[in-house]
LOBAVO-851266 format. One line per field, with one value per residue (C-alpha): residue number from 1; residue in one letter; z, y, x. Coordinates in steps of 0.001 Angstrom, whole numbers. Layout:
<rs>
k	c(NUM:...)
r	c(A:...)
up	c(Z:...)
north	c(Y:...)
east	c(X:...)
</rs>
This chain:
<rs>
k	c(1:2:3:4:5:6:7:8:9:10:11:12:13:14:15:16:17:18:19:20:21:22:23:24:25:26:27:28:29:30:31:32:33:34:35:36:37:38:39:40:41:42:43:44:45:46:47:48:49:50:51:52:53:54:55:56:57:58:59:60:61:62:63:64:65:66:67:68:69:70:71:72:73:74:75:76:77:78:79:80:81:82:83:84:85:86:87:88:89:90:91:92:93:94:95:96:97:98:99:100:101:102:103:104:105:106:107:108:109:110:111:112:113:114:115:116:117:118:119:120:121:122:123:124:125:126:127:128:129:130:131:132:133:134:135:136:137:138:139:140:141:142:143:144:145:146:147:148:149:150:151:152:153:154:155:156:157:158:159:160:161:162:163:164:165:166:167:168:169:170:171:172:173:174:175:176:177:178:179:180:181:182:183:184:185:186:187:188:189:190:191:192:193:194:195:196:197:198:199:200:201:202:203:204:205:206:207:208:209:210:211:212:213:214:215:216:217:218:219:220:221:222:223:224:225:226:227:228:229:230:231:232:233:234:235:236:237:238:239:240:241:242:243:244:245:246:247:248:249:250:251:252:253:254:255:256:257:258:259:260:261:262:263:264:265:266:267:268:269:270:271:272:273:274:275:276:277:278:279:280:281:282:283:284:285:286:287:288:289:290:291:292:293:294:295:296:297:298:299:300:301:302:303:304:305:306:307:308:309:310:311:312:313:314:315:316:317:318:319:320:321:322:323:324:325:326:327:328:329:330:331:332:333:334:335:336:337:338:339:340:341:342:343:344:345:346:347:348:349:350:351:352:353:354:355:356:357:358:359:360:361:362:363:364:365:366:367:368:369:370:371:372:373:374:375:376:377:378:379:380:381:382:383:384:385:386:387:388:389:390:391:392:393:394:395:396:397:398:399:400:401:402:403:404:405:406:407:408:409:410:411:412:413:414:415:416:417:418:419:420:421:422:423:424:425:426:427:428:429:430:431:432:433)
r	c(M:N:Y:A:K:E:P:H:G:V:F:F:L:I:D:N:K:S:F:Y:A:S:V:E:A:V:A:R:G:L:N:P:L:K:S:I:M:V:V:M:S:E:Q:E:N:T:N:G:G:L:I:L:A:T:S:P:L:A:K:K:I:Y:G:L:K:A:N:V:S:R:Q:R:D:L:P:N:D:P:R:L:W:V:V:P:P:R:M:N:L:Y:I:K:K:N:L:Q:I:N:Q:I:F:R:Q:F:V:A:D:E:D:L:W:P:Y:S:I:D:E:S:I:L:D:L:T:H:S:W:R:L:F:G:K:S:P:R:A:V:A:K:R:I:Q:R:T:V:R:Q:A:L:G:L:Y:T:T:V:G:I:G:D:N:P:V:Q:A:K:I:A:L:D:I:Y:A:K:H:T:T:D:L:I:G:E:I:H:Y:E:T:V:P:D:K:I:W:P:I:K:D:L:T:A:V:W:S:I:N:V:R:T:A:K:R:L:A:H:L:R:I:H:T:M:Y:D:L:A:H:A:N:P:Y:L:L:K:Q:E:M:G:V:I:G:E:Q:L:F:A:I:A:W:G:I:D:R:T:Q:L:N:Q:P:L:K:V:R:S:A:S:I:G:N:S:Q:V:L:P:R:D:Y:Q:V:P:A:E:I:E:L:V:I:K:E:I:G:E:Q:V:A:A:R:L:R:H:H:H:K:L:A:A:C:I:S:L:R:V:G:F:S:Y:A:A:S:Q:A:D:G:R:G:G:F:V:Q:A:Q:R:I:D:P:T:N:S:N:Q:A:I:T:A:T:L:V:W:L:F:R:Q:N:W:A:G:Q:A:V:R:N:L:A:V:Y:G:S:R:L:H:P:D:T:G:F:Q:L:S:L:F:A:P:P:R:Q:Q:L:K:Q:Q:R:V:N:S:L:V:D:Q:I:R:D:R:F:G:F:T:A:L:V:Y:A:S:S:L:L:N:G:G:T:A:I:E:R:A:S:L:V:G:G:H:N:G:G:N:S:Y:E)
up	c(136164:134148:130760:129302:129948:128851:125413:122703:119466:117018:117603:115926:117330:114501:114985:112234:113174:114037:112181:111777:110972:108603:106688:106321:105183:102504:101322:100670:98910:101899:103585:107020:108688:107169:107408:110354:111003:113736:113561:115832:116751:116455:119196:119910:120543:122836:124708:122760:120355:121291:119320:118351:116527:115728:113102:114519:113553:115183:118363:118253:117372:119474:122142:121188:122521:121223:123479:125834:123920:122896:120431:122857:122718:118950:117885:115336:112636:108933:108398:110692:109083:111316:109856:111116:111683:109065:110993:108021:106086:108984:109262:105518:105770:108787:106785:103899:106213:107849:104406:103671:106931:105690:103021:105839:108307:108252:109326:112670:113387:112937:115694:115132:118556:117883:114912:114528:116032:115133:116589:114193:115176:112675:114603:111761:108741:109142:107413:104204:103931:105197:106834:110244:111983:111741:107979:107725:109769:107325:104409:105960:106536:102898:101649:103640:102721:98989:98926:101179:101841:105595:108022:110539:113724:114742:118127:118030:120925:121961:123185:122781:125921:124902:121452:122969:125270:122429:120320:122942:124517:121718:118182:118125:118872:116535:113015:111441:113664:114923:118495:119868:123270:123988:127169:127297:126931:129604:132155:129582:127942:130568:133965:133209:132530:135179:133999:134957:133170:129872:130207:128805:131469:134111:134436:136862:139519:139341:139479:142677:144249:143346:144770:148129:147993:147267:143663:141357:138406:136424:138198:141534:140226:138939:142302:144523:146525:144186:147136:148593:145198:145023:148594:148009:144410:143708:140315:138848:141080:139652:136110:136695:138184:135079:132783:134615:133752:130145:130659:128779:128559:126589:123873:121351:119084:121811:121770:124715:127162:128071:131620:131362:127973:127657:124934:125497:124306:125792:124935:126114:125925:123913:126974:130612:130890:133916:132691:133707:130517:128322:130284:130148:126418:125778:128144:126147:122851:124050:125593:122284:120500:122948:122494:118720:119109:121318:118632:115962:117904:118732:122461:125483:128479:132011:133605:132599:133844:133757:134305:134774:134800:136311:134904:136402:138572:139755:140581:142674:144572:145011:145788:143255:139556:139019:139783:138346:138998:137653:137746:137128:134763:132834:129754:127036:124045:123957:123604:125991:128769:128625:128507:131308:133520:132677:133430:136748:137679:136792:138799:141815:141948:140378:142728:140312:139398:135970:133690:131064:130013:129943:129351:129072:129158:128858:130520:131660:128043:126886:123358:121781:121057:121767:122920:126578:127111:130249:132394:132903:129332:126642:124457:121208:122371:123246:119905:118092:119891:118973:115291:115291:116812:114261:111359:112509:112716:109158:107764:109544:108453:104844:104635:107634:111157:110249:107696:110564:113888:116737:116884:120423:118985:117353:120754:122512:123976:121594:120282:118333:114888:115387:117055:114035:111902:114361:114281:117566:118908:116109:112627:110242:107356:103908:103297:99928:99495)
north	c(107024:103797:104606:101140:100016:103281:103536:104681:106072:108949:111578:114949:117717:120200:123727:126112:129254:132169:130230:132703:135639:133513:132320:135913:137050:134351:135183:138729:137641:138477:136514:135390:135987:139450:140927:142993:141751:140966:139115:140848:139577:141618:144181:143165:139541:140171:143379:145728:143543:140774:140035:136363:136085:138144:137700:137118:140667:142264:140379:141347:145033:145906:143190:142172:138824:136612:136272:138897:142167:144149:146858:149543:148067:148557:151176:153854:152471:152419:149329:147269:145152:144608:141999:140189:136421:133962:130740:128779:129591:128463:125185:124638:125243:122960:120147:120755:120697:117435:115973:116750:115030:111901:111637:110765:108725:106390:107743:105950:107667:111225:113089:116699:118244:121641:123843:124656:121643:117958:114922:112511:109083:108428:105496:103082:105394:108031:105908:106090:109854:110756:109744:111044:112256:115814:115457:114210:117198:119562:117731:118129:121825:122315:120423:122565:125750:124964:123827:126434:129153:128483:127965:125132:124469:120899:119358:115914:113478:109845:110330:112972:114975:115344:116486:119013:120549:120587:122479:125030:125748:125278:124886:128263:129999:128202:129252:126018:125986:122480:121346:117927:116251:112644:110626:111184:114976:115469:116904:119427:120279:119968:120508:124014:125372:127990:129218:126336:127867:127548:123777:122013:121200:123599:126690:129601:127943:124695:126637:128354:124989:123753:126925:126143:122877:124851:123688:126566:124930:121711:120574:121033:119095:116211:115906:116296:113414:111756:110368:113866:115186:112514:113195:116926:116985:113522:111910:115317:115299:111925:113160:116314:114276:112060:115098:116468:113225:113278:110219:109713:106279:107455:105079:107517:104787:103443:104889:107070:105722:108530:108064:110350:111743:114964:117222:120951:124471:127755:131427:134538:137248:140422:142572:142286:140955:142068:141869:138473:138111:138644:136137:133533:134118:133227:130261:128956:129494:127544:124883:124402:124115:121414:119593:119658:118243:115456:114572:114705:112155:110081:110608:111420:113337:112347:115268:118933:121358:125155:127219:130961:133150:136615:139758:140898:143567:141190:138535:141004:142042:138553:136730:134016:133796:132361:129131:125672:123685:120370:118601:114957:114560:111797:111034:113510:115541:117721:121478:122156:119797:120949:124695:124438:122742:125351:128305:126695:126212:129828:131255:129153:130258:133719:136704:139625:139517:140756:137753:137515:133857:130899:127177:124278:120568:117376:114327:110802:110049:107233:105949:107467:104249:105447:108311:108303:109929:111978:111596:115369:116437:115157:112496:114247:117481:115698:113900:117160:118903:116039:116256:120049:119751:117096:119181:122259:120136:118882:122379:123713:120756:121397:125198:126386:127449:130901:129489:129027:130826:131433:134930:135294:135353:138685:140254:142475:140266:137323:135926:132790:134410:136106:133007:130887:132774:132254:129487:128845:132025:134186:135315:132370:134682:133260:130096:131389:133237)
east	c(259062:259138:257629:258234:254662:253034:251365:253781:252400:252760:250096:249662:247489:247013:245708:244653:246545:244215:241535:238637:240937:243032:239973:238776:242231:242459:238934:240179:243362:245579:248346:247050:250412:250925:247418:246195:242679:240164:236869:234366:230935:227775:227279:223696:224709:227670:226896:229138:231074:233515:236696:236458:239785:242843:245511:249016:250061:247004:247782:251448:250997:247957:247933:244394:243197:240421:237374:238832:239216:236136:235252:236421:239934:240280:242829:241991:244265:243271:245446:243233:240520:237475:235150:232007:232040:230832:230421:229105:232277:234475:232574:233004:236774:237026:235423:237822:240836:239792:239251:242916:243925:242155:244842:247264:245175:242209:238829:239049:242387:241077:239242:238127:238799:237224:236429:240133:241943:242149:243921:245606:246928:249733:251206:250504:250696:253407:256070:254035:254561:258024:261276:260209:257039:258366:258811:255217:254028:255736:254135:250684:251360:252366:249309:246883:248726:248704:245081:243458:246032:245928:248809:248728:250681:251481:252203:253822:253893:253947:250380:247651:248460:252110:250988:248575:251187:253722:251172:250132:253511:256036:254623:252918:256225:258646:259617:258319:255211:256021:256676:257577:257418:258342:258650:262415:262018:259345:261846:263069:259740:257001:258597:260010:256493:255746:252360:250078:247095:248984:248681:245650:242990:244376:242203:242576:240458:242451:245715:244538:243714:247170:248720:247097:249057:252252:252299:253224:255009:254776:257950:256198:253210:255345:257112:254055:252645:250109:248146:247806:246663:243966:242918:242599:241303:239917:240398:241363:244453:245503:245007:247043:249884:249863:249928:252967:254765:253501:251314:248046:246425:243396:242246:240793:239463:237199:233666:232700:230161:227780:226538:223543:222619:220676:219352:219310:219889:221008:221213:223009:220367:221098:220394:219382:215815:213780:210171:208722:206655:209735:211820:209064:208674:212321:212097:209141:210988:214015:211777:209962:213292:214425:211109:211596:215106:213740:211209:213906:215975:212858:213362:211202:212545:211563:213425:213398:216068:216114:219237:218852:221965:221781:223373:226676:225066:222344:224952:226925:223805:222365:225578:224711:225322:221865:220041:219495:216332:215067:211732:210834:207887:206191:208358:207385:208537:205432:205896:203070:204197:207829:207146:204561:207151:209782:207523:206546:210218:210954:208080:208959:212595:212963:212924:213124:216826:217914:218490:221242:221368:219008:219438:216994:217843:215857:217432:216554:215832:213581:212916:209821:207955:204437:202251:201204:197822:197206:194102:193948:193108:190735:192413:191400:192980:196240:196358:195653:198532:200841:199869:200333:203823:204749:203435:205368:208533:208038:207532:210616:212736:211813:211722:213742:212864:211560:209109:206659:206976:204602:203123:204496:208022:207175:206535:209062:211779:211347:214632:213688:213729:217094:218567:217620:220159:223022:225622:227387:225816:227250:226367:226352:227146:227589:229572:230742:234008)
</rs>
């Protein structure tokens, strides 16, 4: 492979080690690497309590895994701290960490990748802070550690995908928490990887598809026929072949072009819902929330989609995980029009299965430049509904969502009030330490 024409830069992918657990440890005056702690979500929100994060020691001693282990997997050990999530605190720390990163790169060279990872393009600035990129990485680690008490791992590469693989495969297992991959080290660093699912963008399903092509390692992937990969897997096959050779031509500073924007919301229900009235109540609540978001962004939706996910038992019996249906409508952001469409979609497609998650999306967006009256309702009534929706939005914007709720949300099965206190589906907690 001739890398001469490939983009060459200095990219860092920085991860906050065991982020949620580390933040909680520091808040209690503990060392994140020496404390034994797990952050576990509320039982009512995750069907028995899901472990969201583990400290390195808790993972090593008990084999606990984030987003896999549950409350039943916790050992009876008095040394183990089990704490609830505080999403607002984690968001606050994430903002503080990225503010530190801005000491080393310009705003346009920093991309928060997730709540605990960020991409930094130091191609033009690393020489200002050290004799080598690795020395700069250590300086960033020290700065974050001294300011916030948190440990960071750093992957370094000539492009973002090299940095990501260096982070996931090597940095998290080295004494200095730094890993490096460059074009010249691809055969030594990427090709020996045998667990394909450990590589960014390759999930279990993709690994199975590759296995059918007799591709079991990154070496196999790098030496496969790229034309066969494209034929069998489409553009994904081309991308995987490029990753195996450490190639990434992404221009992170170029704005993304969204082909089809949408505004939506979803919820995993606290239990299996089987009563039609309860399911429709939650659908209406989510639909009203999506309508409010459309109004907030001054948009109208000309297509409304409903996704209904069945419970595990219902999925096994039905043979499907759920259904997705969409309906074209006149462009609107009206609560009444959107919820009526959603309820109709539900009644047309639901056959009594137990429901565990719901999602609503508005797409085919148009600018909200006027109010289109319908011929099927009195104009005064339509204008009144519009003013009511707008007034409710204003009150909630000023005093919070729960300052004004519909009486239906107090009925059995309603989730809007509880959902308003969640951040990312979990307890927002208190942002103060």
